[in-house]
TITORDREN-274723 format. One record per residue (C-alpha): y, z, x negated. Coordinates in steps of 0.02 Angstrom, whole numbers. Each point is the difference from the previous one (the first is absolute). Layout:
<pts>
Y_Z_X;
...
</pts>
This chain:
<pts>
498_9676_2622;
-72_70_170;
105_-17_151;
-22_144_138;
83_41_147;
11_140_128;
-43_-69_179;
5_75_174;
-168_45_40;
-96_0_172;
-103_160_-25;
-85_109_136;
75_148_68;
-61_145_-104;
-110_63_149;
-113_-168_0;
-10_-49_-195;
-175_75_-33;
-64_-104_159;
77_-144_-45;
-28_-16_-183;
-147_-119_-37;
-93_-78_-141;
51_-176_-56;
-55_-124_114;
-112_-99_-124;
-106_142_-59;
-105_-8_176;
-106_-160_62;
19_-47_173;
-145_133_69;
82_150_-112;
171_-30_69;
-47_6_177;
-98_174_-32;
129_77_-105;
116_-20_158;
-98_58_114;
85_149_115;
148_-34_-117;
118_-94_84;
139_48_-98;
-64_-35_-172;
96_-151_-80;
-176_-98_-39;
24_-34_187;
155_-119_-57;
-58_-46_-146;
-147_-52_52;
48_-76_182;
-165_-69_38;
-73_183_8;
95_7_177;
-81_-161_66;
-182_-34_65;
-132_-18_-134;
-37_-168_-48;
197_-40_-22;
50_-105_-133;
93_116_-118;
111_-144_-38;
55_-61_182;
152_4_43;
-36_150_128;
-36_91_-153;
189_9_-50;
66_11_148;
-90_138_51;
43_88_-161;
196_-34_23;
-33_55_179;
-47_175_-43;
139_18_-134;
125_-38_123;
-76_124_120;
-22_139_-111;
174_-18_-74;
58_-11_188;
-89_165_22;
61_108_-128;
-147_-9_-98;
115_-82_-144;
166_30_-61;
112_-101_-117;
131_58_-123;
188_-4_25;
18_-37_-177;
-89_-84_-147;
-116_141_-94;
-120_1_-138;
-161_110_37;
-121_91_-118;
-173_-25_43;
-127_128_-66;
-172_2_17;
-122_147_-70;
-194_-40_-32;
-125_119_-60;
146_109_-89;
83_-137_-70;
184_-70_51;
68_-171_-20;
176_-19_71;
102_-165_39;
167_-52_43;
3_-117_166;
123_-137_-9;
9_-159_29;
-32_-132_-130;
84_-154_-57;
-93_-181_73;
84_-79_-140;
-63_118_-126;
-178_-46_69;
41_-193_-16;
77_18_-166;
-147_107_-85;
110_171_-12;
-135_60_116;
-164_-41_-68;
-166_-41_73;
-163_17_-82;
-108_-62_135;
-17_-170_101;
7_-12_203;
-97_-92_123;
108_-119_120;
-87_64_168;
51_190_-40;
171_-60_-49;
17_-91_175;
-64_137_90;
141_136_-55;
122_-124_1;
-27_-53_194;
0_215_8;
153_20_-73;
83_-137_94;
-60_45_153;
72_198_-5;
149_-62_-107;
-44_136_-128;
-93_35_-134;
-122_142_32;
-118_42_-154;
72_55_-147;
-42_-104_-182;
-49_116_-137;
99_-30_-147;
-18_96_-175;
131_8_-160;
30_55_-155;
65_205_7;
197_27_6;
65_166_-25;
138_-20_109;
-92_-47_147;
-138_141_-40;
147_126_-2;
58_-52_190;
-171_-6_60;
-36_173_-67;
158_92_68;
-29_-102_191;
-173_62_1;
47_191_-13;
73_-47_167;
-67_26_170;
-122_-153_38;
51_-103_147;
-199_-32_33;
-130_98_-75;
-189_-24_80;
-175_-21_-58;
-93_-145_35;
-174_-3_80;
-58_-33_-185;
78_153_-59;
157_-92_-70;
167_91_5;
135_-103_34;
188_44_-40;
165_-97_31;
163_44_-48;
164_-93_59;
144_-31_-133;
168_-37_108;
113_66_-118;
109_-156_-49;
22_60_-188;
-189_14_-33;
-25_-150_104;
122_-111_-140;
-66_91_-135;
-186_-49_26;
61_-179_42;
87_-12_-139;
-129_82_-131;
-120_-146_57;
115_-125_-16;
42_40_-168;
-140_107_-76;
-172_-67_76;
-27_-169_-52;
-136_-44_111;
-120_58_144;
-206_-6_13;
-93_-25_171;
-143_106_-37;
-56_-12_185;
47_-130_132;
5_-176_-49;
-16_-72_144;
127_106_98;
118_-56_-136;
-34_-172_9;
15_9_188;
157_62_-4;
73_-100_-118;
-60_-164_93;
65_76_158;
168_22_-85;
9_-153_-58;
-29_-75_178;
131_109_62;
123_-71_-141;
-32_-193_55;
18_39_177;
161_86_-10;
72_-151_-102;
127_-9_-118;
97_173_-62;
77_43_-127;
-79_86_-155;
78_182_35;
-44_-7_177;
-172_-48_-22;
-43_161_-124;
56_95_119;
-127_-44_160;
-137_123_16;
-134_-126_5;
34_-29_-199;
-67_170_-24;
-165_65_6;
-83_157_33;
-67_86_-124;
-30_193_-87;
28_-12_-196;
-106_139_-97;
17_14_-185;
-162_-62_-83;
-53_165_-102;
-34_94_194;
-113_-151_62;
-200_-5_-9;
-101_-132_-1;
-171_33_83;
-148_-136_-49;
-26_-165_72;
-179_-30_26;
-112_-120_49;
-184_-53_76;
-65_-173_0;
-130_-32_130;
-136_-84_-99;
-60_-39_-185;
51_-178_6;
-181_-35_4;
-52_90_-160;
-131_142_-1;
74_166_-38;
-76_-23_-180;
84_-151_-31;
155_63_53;
-9_142_-100;
-20_-116_-144;
133_-110_21;
131_153_35;
-69_55_-174;
79_-130_-96;
170_34_19;
-19_199_43;
-94_144_-68;
-109_71_145;
-89_167_7;
-72_86_165;
88_166_49;
-69_131_102;
46_39_187;
72_136_77;
-68_95_155;
76_-132_118;
-73_-149_-103;
166_-35_-89;
51_46_-191;
76_184_-11;
166_-90_-115;
77_-170_13;
25_-142_-132;
65_96_-159;
137_-114_-52;
74_-180_3;
-127_-131_-62;
-129_99_107;
-79_7_188;
-150_45_82;
-116_-124_85;
-121_48_129;
-155_-98_21;
-170_30_112;
0_185_-16;
68_3_-181;
186_34_-44;
56_-71_-189;
124_37_-104;
71_-154_-48;
116_-50_-155;
79_-144_-69;
-62_-63_-164;
137_22_-137;
1_-179_-61;
63_-68_208;
93_157_-5;
93_-38_-149;
44_-191_57;
61_58_174;
105_152_-74;
152_-101_-34;
24_-74_172;
65_109_137;
-111_-63_127;
-136_-35_-89;
-7_188_-84;
-18_64_198;
-174_48_38;
1_-83_154;
31_-150_-84;
-145_10_-131;
-111_31_161;
47_-130_72;
1_-127_-138;
-159_53_-95;
-97_32_135;
50_1_162;
38_-193_-13;
-125_-43_-124;
-158_91_48;
22_35_192;
92_-166_25;
168_83_104;
120_-119_-71;
139_51_115;
-19_160_63;
158_-9_129;
-113_-141_98;
-169_60_-31;
-93_69_133;
-136_69_-102;
107_135_-88;
92_164_100;
133_109_-102;
-20_183_42;
148_100_-16;
-21_159_-140;
49_136_143;
-171_-61_77;
-105_81_-120;
-168_-76_-87;
-101_65_115;
59_-157_119;
-29_-128_-152;
-182_66_-16;
-24_-19_191;
65_-163_2;
-93_-65_-131;
-171_80_56;
37_-92_172;
26_-172_-66;
-116_2_-146;
157_-45_-115;
77_84_-137;
164_132_-9;
130_29_-147;
92_170_-9;
159_-40_-103;
115_90_-126;
179_-17_107;
141_-93_-65;
146_81_-78;
199_-15_76;
11_-50_-179;
-115_-156_6;
78_-43_171;
167_2_-88;
-39_-94_-147;
-82_-151_113;
151_-22_109;
103_33_-143;
-82_-165_-93;
8_-93_171;
-193_5_22;
-101_30_174;
-144_133_-1;
-169_-34_61;
0_30_178;
-19_177_50;
23_98_-164;
99_127_56;
-4_137_144;
113_133_29;
-18_156_84;
82_76_86;
65_-141_119;
172_-10_75;
3_18_173;
75_-124_120;
111_50_149;
88_131_-86;
130_-117_-45;
64_-183_69;
118_-118_-59;
67_-108_126;
80_-184_-44;
140_47_96;
143_104_3;
4_40_194;
</pts>
């Protein structure tokens, strides 16, 4: 069963919350990050990406970057921009985007749950990215970016969340992208105990929706700190703050996954005609009309279909019945992203490892298909607009102990960093 704990959050003083909240560090490249913090000295991105506060050309993995992040964090706490709760609390974090609200419970989740597979993952991580966040966590002695978890709905938890959100929120603001962020604090000891016990008795597992690198780095930092502490009795180890990682847990029915699309920068030496002929071995294709902005008026209608853009023309593509039937019984092979990878990107275009290939670019669905068309036109390649992976598919893969192809899911809206921070000591 899932183990969660309340925590003494470090959080912005209410007057600064809207200016401090920032998108996760990993949605930006370095150039974008520097631009995002221009004129915004309180943006938490300044701390999450310390290189933005150092001269251009600074190695983003140099010791100076992590030292700068820690320096900024200490200074802003000393100057009163942040405060720390007197006692452990849970929090409710609601995000509203285009009229749809998703509401999660902010808590600390167990490192041991992750190690034992109770907190399930569906994606591999890259060592260099892990090491970056481990060094960041160790420099600040704090976890600054919440891991986005999901779980199967529990009526007791939903009832508590519904009741608490009828109260006045601690924070209520809109970010620059129009998303409304609301945060409530749960400090009542009876409610805290009920939530803790409900998860431990009735929620068999949780799933990482977004933040695999943050989760892996929090766990590895905890293991390093355990080793530093030497021999301790088991009960003491359980109570150490670093044995838990910062998370926000959402019931699965409230989440929406957007498409995560691909652009390949060339046709692997094939002519457009040769490429189309090869695609048609496993996919039925037909041209479709473009709307005023050069994109189709509607997206892929259902699982097993995607849109493809090639040299000024969009095509509707559908997996043929025979390969669809062969792949249907396997939770990974049944994914549209896996069919695209296994039957097209790898055998036809030679993209054998999309994690390392420089010929492929991944484009989150929030950016729209116009970007896909523009990128494909600029490089003379081909773009693929996919039908979104479902939360149920994510859970099925994780339950089977399997991994999805890279960049299979894009979640919106995204949690903000800097609103809740979990420090690794009680001081």
